[in-house]
ZANULUM-937364 format. One record per residue (C-alpha): residue number from 1; residue in three letters; x, y, z. Coordinates in steps of 0.001 Angstrom, whole numbers. Each point is the difference from the previous one (the first is absolute). Example, Ala and Ser with C-alpha at 12.3 -4.5 7.8 and 13.67 -1.06 7.14 Angstrom:
BEGIN
<r seq="1" type="Ala" X="12300" Y="-4500" Z="7800"/>
<r seq="2" type="Ser" X="1370" Y="3440" Z="-660"/>
END
This chain:
BEGIN
<r seq="1" type="Unk" X="-33430" Y="-33029" Z="11964"/>
<r seq="2" type="Unk" X="-1051" Y="3628" Z="-1538"/>
<r seq="3" type="Unk" X="1808" Y="1634" Z="-2082"/>
<r seq="4" type="Unk" X="772" Y="3653" Z="1573"/>
<r seq="5" type="Unk" X="503" Y="1264" Z="-3491"/>
<r seq="6" type="Unk" X="-3983" Y="-1237" Z="-1033"/>
<r seq="7" type="Unk" X="-1046" Y="1197" Z="3786"/>
<r seq="8" type="Unk" X="1064" Y="3894" Z="206"/>
<r seq="9" type="Unk" X="736" Y="1111" Z="-3345"/>
<r seq="10" type="Unk" X="-2468" Y="2876" Z="-785"/>
<r seq="11" type="Unk" X="-635" Y="-731" Z="-3638"/>
<r seq="12" type="Unk" X="-344" Y="3055" Z="-2170"/>
<r seq="13" type="Unk" X="-1287" Y="-1976" Z="-3119"/>
<r seq="14" type="Unk" X="1242" Y="1179" Z="-3390"/>
<r seq="15" type="Unk" X="2563" Y="1666" Z="1642"/>
<r seq="16" type="Unk" X="3643" Y="-753" Z="596"/>
<r seq="17" type="Unk" X="146" Y="1042" Z="3577"/>
<r seq="18" type="Unk" X="-363" Y="-2358" Z="3477"/>
<r seq="19" type="Unk" X="-331" Y="1274" Z="3170"/>
<r seq="20" type="Unk" X="480" Y="-2091" Z="3365"/>
<r seq="21" type="Unk" X="-1888" Y="526" Z="2740"/>
<r seq="22" type="Unk" X="3297" Y="795" Z="2480"/>
<r seq="23" type="Unk" X="-2086" Y="-216" Z="2978"/>
<r seq="24" type="Unk" X="-881" Y="-3630" Z="-300"/>
<r seq="25" type="Unk" X="3572" Y="-472" Z="-1739"/>
<r seq="26" type="Unk" X="1945" Y="1055" Z="2872"/>
<r seq="27" type="Unk" X="-1743" Y="-2804" Z="1929"/>
<r seq="28" type="Unk" X="2161" Y="-2601" Z="-2359"/>
<r seq="29" type="Unk" X="3556" Y="275" Z="1142"/>
<r seq="30" type="Unk" X="1178" Y="663" Z="-3854"/>
<r seq="31" type="Unk" X="3584" Y="-859" Z="-335"/>
<r seq="32" type="Unk" X="2208" Y="2717" Z="-1637"/>
<r seq="33" type="Unk" X="-391" Y="-621" Z="-3799"/>
<r seq="34" type="Unk" X="3302" Y="1253" Z="-722"/>
<r seq="35" type="Unk" X="1967" Y="-3074" Z="2096"/>
<r seq="36" type="Unk" X="-2446" Y="-2359" Z="-1720"/>
<r seq="37" type="Unk" X="1370" Y="-2444" Z="-2346"/>
<r seq="38" type="Unk" X="-3510" Y="-781" Z="-1563"/>
<r seq="39" type="Unk" X="-487" Y="3566" Z="-499"/>
<r seq="40" type="Unk" X="3154" Y="762" Z="-1962"/>
<r seq="41" type="Unk" X="-1073" Y="-3069" Z="-1773"/>
<r seq="42" type="Unk" X="-2822" Y="1929" Z="-1674"/>
<r seq="43" type="Unk" X="2033" Y="2065" Z="-1521"/>
<r seq="44" type="Unk" X="2228" Y="-2174" Z="-1541"/>
<r seq="45" type="Unk" X="-1774" Y="312" Z="-3348"/>
<r seq="46" type="Unk" X="-1838" Y="3582" Z="625"/>
<r seq="47" type="Unk" X="1534" Y="3521" Z="84"/>
<r seq="48" type="Unk" X="-312" Y="1616" Z="3184"/>
<r seq="49" type="Unk" X="-2510" Y="3204" Z="-2"/>
<r seq="50" type="Unk" X="1381" Y="3242" Z="1163"/>
<r seq="51" type="Unk" X="-2683" Y="-84" Z="3419"/>
<r seq="52" type="Unk" X="1646" Y="-3264" Z="629"/>
<r seq="53" type="Unk" X="3821" Y="1116" Z="-635"/>
<r seq="54" type="Unk" X="-806" Y="3158" Z="2325"/>
<r seq="55" type="Unk" X="-1891" Y="-2201" Z="2420"/>
<r seq="56" type="Unk" X="3267" Y="-2406" Z="1024"/>
<r seq="57" type="Unk" X="1966" Y="3106" Z="-211"/>
<r seq="58" type="Unk" X="-2301" Y="1177" Z="3029"/>
<r seq="59" type="Unk" X="-52" Y="-3230" Z="1058"/>
<r seq="60" type="Unk" X="3738" Y="-778" Z="547"/>
<r seq="61" type="Unk" X="721" Y="4147" Z="1270"/>
<r seq="62" type="Unk" X="-2182" Y="-951" Z="2861"/>
<r seq="63" type="Unk" X="1681" Y="-2966" Z="930"/>
<r seq="64" type="Unk" X="3260" Y="1707" Z="-342"/>
<r seq="65" type="Unk" X="-1172" Y="2673" Z="2117"/>
<r seq="66" type="Unk" X="-1439" Y="-2441" Z="2432"/>
<r seq="67" type="Unk" X="3268" Y="-1673" Z="148"/>
<r seq="68" type="Unk" X="1822" Y="3069" Z="489"/>
<r seq="69" type="Unk" X="-2049" Y="1175" Z="2919"/>
<r seq="70" type="Unk" X="593" Y="-2875" Z="1549"/>
<r seq="71" type="Unk" X="3436" Y="-189" Z="-369"/>
<r seq="72" type="Unk" X="65" Y="3660" Z="1645"/>
<r seq="73" type="Unk" X="-2248" Y="-747" Z="2745"/>
<r seq="74" type="Unk" X="2762" Y="-2882" Z="851"/>
<r seq="75" type="Unk" X="2380" Y="2391" Z="17"/>
<r seq="76" type="Unk" X="-1210" Y="3079" Z="1899"/>
<r seq="77" type="Unk" X="-698" Y="-2481" Z="2862"/>
<r seq="78" type="Unk" X="3473" Y="-1145" Z="-549"/>
<r seq="79" type="Unk" X="1013" Y="3819" Z="304"/>
<r seq="80" type="Unk" X="-2625" Y="723" Z="2967"/>
<r seq="81" type="Unk" X="2084" Y="-3078" Z="1718"/>
<r seq="82" type="Unk" X="2947" Y="2036" Z="-293"/>
<r seq="83" type="Unk" X="-1136" Y="3094" Z="1257"/>
<r seq="84" type="Unk" X="-1723" Y="-1555" Z="3122"/>
<r seq="85" type="Unk" X="3173" Y="-2137" Z="924"/>
<r seq="86" type="Unk" X="2085" Y="3226" Z="-354"/>
<r seq="87" type="Unk" X="-2216" Y="2499" Z="2535"/>
<r seq="88" type="Unk" X="244" Y="-2925" Z="2191"/>
<r seq="89" type="Unk" X="3593" Y="116" Z="-113"/>
<r seq="90" type="Unk" X="70" Y="3824" Z="-54"/>
<r seq="91" type="Unk" X="-2215" Y="-21" Z="3228"/>
<r seq="92" type="Unk" X="2578" Y="-141" Z="2363"/>
<r seq="93" type="Unk" X="2431" Y="2653" Z="-1688"/>
<r seq="94" type="Unk" X="-3014" Y="2917" Z="-821"/>
<r seq="95" type="Unk" X="-1604" Y="-341" Z="3545"/>
<r seq="96" type="Unk" X="2456" Y="-802" Z="2454"/>
<r seq="97" type="Unk" X="3289" Y="1766" Z="-1499"/>
<r seq="98" type="Unk" X="-2035" Y="2570" Z="-1773"/>
<r seq="99" type="Unk" X="1533" Y="-618" Z="-3393"/>
<r seq="100" type="Unk" X="-640" Y="2283" Z="-2127"/>
<r seq="101" type="Unk" X="1142" Y="-1867" Z="-3182"/>
<r seq="102" type="Unk" X="-1692" Y="-3276" Z="782"/>
<r seq="103" type="Unk" X="-3450" Y="2410" Z="669"/>
<r seq="104" type="Unk" X="310" Y="1104" Z="-3349"/>
<r seq="105" type="Unk" X="74" Y="-3254" Z="-1266"/>
<r seq="106" type="Unk" X="-2569" Y="-1226" Z="1697"/>
<r seq="107" type="Unk" X="-2134" Y="3107" Z="-1086"/>
<r seq="108" type="Unk" X="1006" Y="-1439" Z="-3561"/>
<r seq="109" type="Unk" X="-888" Y="-3384" Z="163"/>
<r seq="110" type="Unk" X="-3622" Y="1056" Z="1735"/>
<r seq="111" type="Unk" X="-752" Y="1864" Z="-2942"/>
<r seq="112" type="Unk" X="1487" Y="-3098" Z="-2200"/>
<r seq="113" type="Unk" X="-2746" Y="-1973" Z="1998"/>
<r seq="114" type="Unk" X="-2626" Y="2328" Z="-433"/>
<r seq="115" type="Unk" X="560" Y="-55" Z="-3689"/>
<r seq="116" type="Unk" X="-40" Y="-3713" Z="-93"/>
<r seq="117" type="Unk" X="-3512" Y="-173" Z="2318"/>
<r seq="118" type="Unk" X="-1355" Y="2274" Z="-2595"/>
<r seq="119" type="Unk" X="1329" Y="-1828" Z="-3139"/>
<r seq="120" type="Unk" X="-597" Y="-3530" Z="1505"/>
<r seq="121" type="Unk" X="-3729" Y="1511" Z="451"/>
<r seq="122" type="Unk" X="51" Y="1163" Z="-3716"/>
<r seq="123" type="Unk" X="1021" Y="-3588" Z="-1108"/>
<r seq="124" type="Unk" X="-2512" Y="-1914" Z="1623"/>
<r seq="125" type="Unk" X="-2752" Y="1996" Z="-1033"/>
<r seq="126" type="Unk" X="1514" Y="-257" Z="-3925"/>
<r seq="127" type="Unk" X="326" Y="-3467" Z="821"/>
<r seq="128" type="Unk" X="-3181" Y="-926" Z="930"/>
<r seq="129" type="Unk" X="-1778" Y="1453" Z="-2645"/>
<r seq="130" type="Unk" X="2276" Y="-1703" Z="-2288"/>
<r seq="131" type="Unk" X="-2059" Y="-3138" Z="-556"/>
<r seq="132" type="Unk" X="-2944" Y="1516" Z="-1006"/>
<r seq="133" type="Unk" X="2338" Y="1917" Z="-2656"/>
<r seq="134" type="Unk" X="727" Y="-3181" Z="-1393"/>
<r seq="135" type="Unk" X="-3054" Y="-1783" Z="-60"/>
<r seq="136" type="Unk" X="-1626" Y="3163" Z="-1891"/>
<r seq="137" type="Unk" X="2859" Y="37" Z="-2493"/>
<r seq="138" type="Unk" X="9" Y="-3698" Z="-172"/>
<r seq="139" type="Unk" X="-4190" Y="-121" Z="-825"/>
<r seq="140" type="Unk" X="968" Y="2764" Z="-2540"/>
<r seq="141" type="Unk" X="2378" Y="-2286" Z="-1422"/>
<r seq="142" type="Unk" X="-2372" Y="-2935" Z="87"/>
<r seq="143" type="Unk" X="-2937" Y="2098" Z="-1724"/>
<r seq="144" type="Unk" X="2664" Y="1054" Z="-3047"/>
<r seq="145" type="Unk" X="1445" Y="-3643" Z="-65"/>
<r seq="146" type="Unk" X="-3984" Y="-906" Z="-476"/>
<r seq="147" type="Unk" X="-808" Y="2478" Z="-2683"/>
<r seq="148" type="Unk" X="2848" Y="-971" Z="-1710"/>
<r seq="149" type="Unk" X="641" Y="-3815" Z="-206"/>
<r seq="150" type="Unk" X="-3788" Y="-277" Z="-243"/>
<r seq="151" type="Unk" X="-93" Y="2305" Z="-3037"/>
<r seq="152" type="Unk" X="2190" Y="-2326" Z="-1792"/>
<r seq="153" type="Unk" X="-2075" Y="-3158" Z="1148"/>
<r seq="154" type="Unk" X="-2748" Y="1360" Z="-1591"/>
<r seq="155" type="Unk" X="1922" Y="642" Z="-3258"/>
<r seq="156" type="Unk" X="1386" Y="-3840" Z="441"/>
<r seq="157" type="Unk" X="-3818" Y="-1049" Z="323"/>
<r seq="158" type="Unk" X="-293" Y="2074" Z="-3670"/>
<r seq="159" type="Unk" X="2650" Y="-1805" Z="-1598"/>
<r seq="160" type="Unk" X="-721" Y="-3179" Z="1493"/>
<r seq="161" type="Unk" X="-3448" Y="101" Z="-1584"/>
<r seq="162" type="Unk" X="1383" Y="1336" Z="-3340"/>
<r seq="163" type="Unk" X="2365" Y="-2836" Z="399"/>
<r seq="164" type="Unk" X="-2711" Y="-2807" Z="674"/>
<r seq="165" type="Unk" X="-2186" Y="973" Z="-2623"/>
<r seq="166" type="Unk" X="3097" Y="185" Z="-2559"/>
<r seq="167" type="Unk" X="812" Y="-3816" Z="1091"/>
<r seq="168" type="Unk" X="-3534" Y="-877" Z="-125"/>
<r seq="169" type="Unk" X="-76" Y="1498" Z="-3522"/>
<r seq="170" type="Unk" X="3519" Y="-1525" Z="-1181"/>
<r seq="171" type="Unk" X="-1113" Y="-3441" Z="1104"/>
<r seq="172" type="Unk" X="-3249" Y="-40" Z="-2419"/>
<r seq="173" type="Unk" X="2570" Y="1333" Z="-2351"/>
<r seq="174" type="Unk" X="2427" Y="-2856" Z="-26"/>
<r seq="175" type="Unk" X="-2991" Y="-2425" Z="502"/>
<r seq="176" type="Unk" X="-1264" Y="1289" Z="-3405"/>
<r seq="177" type="Unk" X="3200" Y="52" Z="-1585"/>
<r seq="178" type="Unk" X="706" Y="-3676" Z="1206"/>
<r seq="179" type="Unk" X="-3203" Y="-1211" Z="-1512"/>
<r seq="180" type="Unk" X="519" Y="1650" Z="-2883"/>
<r seq="181" type="Unk" X="3892" Y="-1327" Z="-478"/>
<r seq="182" type="Unk" X="-1508" Y="-3772" Z="560"/>
<r seq="183" type="Unk" X="-3098" Y="800" Z="-2682"/>
<r seq="184" type="Unk" X="2641" Y="774" Z="-2414"/>
<r seq="185" type="Unk" X="2505" Y="-2905" Z="1045"/>
<r seq="186" type="Unk" X="-2975" Y="-2386" Z="-406"/>
<r seq="187" type="Unk" X="-1273" Y="1310" Z="-2920"/>
<r seq="188" type="Unk" X="3546" Y="19" Z="-1872"/>
<r seq="189" type="Unk" X="715" Y="-3058" Z="1040"/>
<r seq="190" type="Unk" X="-3871" Y="-1638" Z="-1213"/>
<r seq="191" type="Unk" X="1190" Y="1818" Z="-3548"/>
<r seq="192" type="Unk" X="3338" Y="-1455" Z="-83"/>
<r seq="193" type="Unk" X="-871" Y="-3301" Z="644"/>
<r seq="194" type="Unk" X="-3168" Y="228" Z="-2523"/>
<r seq="195" type="Unk" X="2762" Y="721" Z="-2581"/>
<r seq="196" type="Unk" X="2708" Y="-2628" Z="1365"/>
<r seq="197" type="Unk" X="-2910" Y="-2408" Z="-577"/>
<r seq="198" type="Unk" X="-889" Y="1498" Z="-3506"/>
<r seq="199" type="Unk" X="3200" Y="967" Z="-1536"/>
<r seq="200" type="Unk" X="2665" Y="-2522" Z="1544"/>
<r seq="201" type="Unk" X="2890" Y="986" Z="2495"/>
<r seq="202" type="Unk" X="2161" Y="730" Z="-2687"/>
<r seq="203" type="Unk" X="-1670" Y="2516" Z="-1885"/>
<r seq="204" type="Unk" X="-1139" Y="1521" Z="3260"/>
<r seq="205" type="Unk" X="3750" Y="679" Z="1205"/>
<r seq="206" type="Unk" X="566" Y="1871" Z="-3228"/>
<r seq="207" type="Unk" X="-3167" Y="2444" Z="1006"/>
<r seq="208" type="Unk" X="1262" Y="21" Z="3061"/>
<r seq="209" type="Unk" X="3747" Y="1161" Z="-714"/>
<r seq="210" type="Unk" X="-1533" Y="2647" Z="-2309"/>
<r seq="211" type="Unk" X="-2477" Y="1364" Z="2223"/>
<r seq="212" type="Unk" X="1945" Y="-102" Z="3204"/>
<r seq="213" type="Unk" X="3273" Y="-860" Z="-812"/>
<r seq="214" type="Unk" X="-208" Y="-3001" Z="1879"/>
<r seq="215" type="Unk" X="-2109" Y="-2915" Z="917"/>
<r seq="216" type="Unk" X="-3343" Y="790" Z="1232"/>
<r seq="217" type="Unk" X="558" Y="-3062" Z="2850"/>
<r seq="218" type="Unk" X="3256" Y="1171" Z="1133"/>
<r seq="219" type="Unk" X="-1297" Y="3320" Z="158"/>
<r seq="220" type="Unk" X="-2696" Y="-985" Z="2385"/>
<r seq="221" type="Unk" X="2536" Y="-2041" Z="1871"/>
<r seq="222" type="Unk" X="2187" Y="3256" Z="673"/>
<r seq="223" type="Unk" X="-3219" Y="1678" Z="1247"/>
<r seq="224" type="Unk" X="-1188" Y="-2709" Z="2149"/>
<r seq="225" type="Unk" X="3475" Y="-187" Z="1374"/>
<r seq="226" type="Unk" X="125" Y="4127" Z="678"/>
<r seq="227" type="Unk" X="-2806" Y="-771" Z="2193"/>
<r seq="228" type="Unk" X="724" Y="-3144" Z="1769"/>
<r seq="229" type="Unk" X="3452" Y="2050" Z="1176"/>
<r seq="230" type="Unk" X="-1945" Y="2945" Z="995"/>
<r seq="231" type="Unk" X="-1996" Y="-2232" Z="2197"/>
<r seq="232" type="Unk" X="2848" Y="-1576" Z="1567"/>
<r seq="233" type="Unk" X="1014" Y="3681" Z="771"/>
END
């Protein structure tokens, strides 16, 4: 499946500014980002920009307004039913008994119904365009998200390459240090062996204490033990 980010982004090279072809993206039913757990996870270690925060606020306000209009619509439907029931109940008093008080109440209900019908039409018109407003705000949020997150990813890639180079250099240095250490150890061992054969162990023991403060063989043993313990860890 083709990644929509790669397909629909119009890339302006050299600038941190990417735009979507919204006509094409609108055909893809992209869910609301602020309700997406994975989208929220993108900002676990990344600060949201002012633009992203503004888009979030805009979407939440649109959702809140949509919910409020839907609730009002239900309330108006209930009020209209009450008015209609009242008119039916008043019909006999108004037309058969010519009751003036009943007439006034009926006229009030008719006026209320006229207002309700007008308000219902307004709400329905607002609710009709609400999905498109949410889509536009959501796509704007997506654009700002891509700009922010991909900018961070670009910096991460730069740092990754720096670390890769440092690791390579450090590995080479470690290899060189290890080889140097092994050369020094072998040279000292060869020299010690030579003087041991030439002067004997007793005389060499005196030299060890004078120059090393301990036996050279003990010194080598301790270093080998340390090296062995580090490998075990």
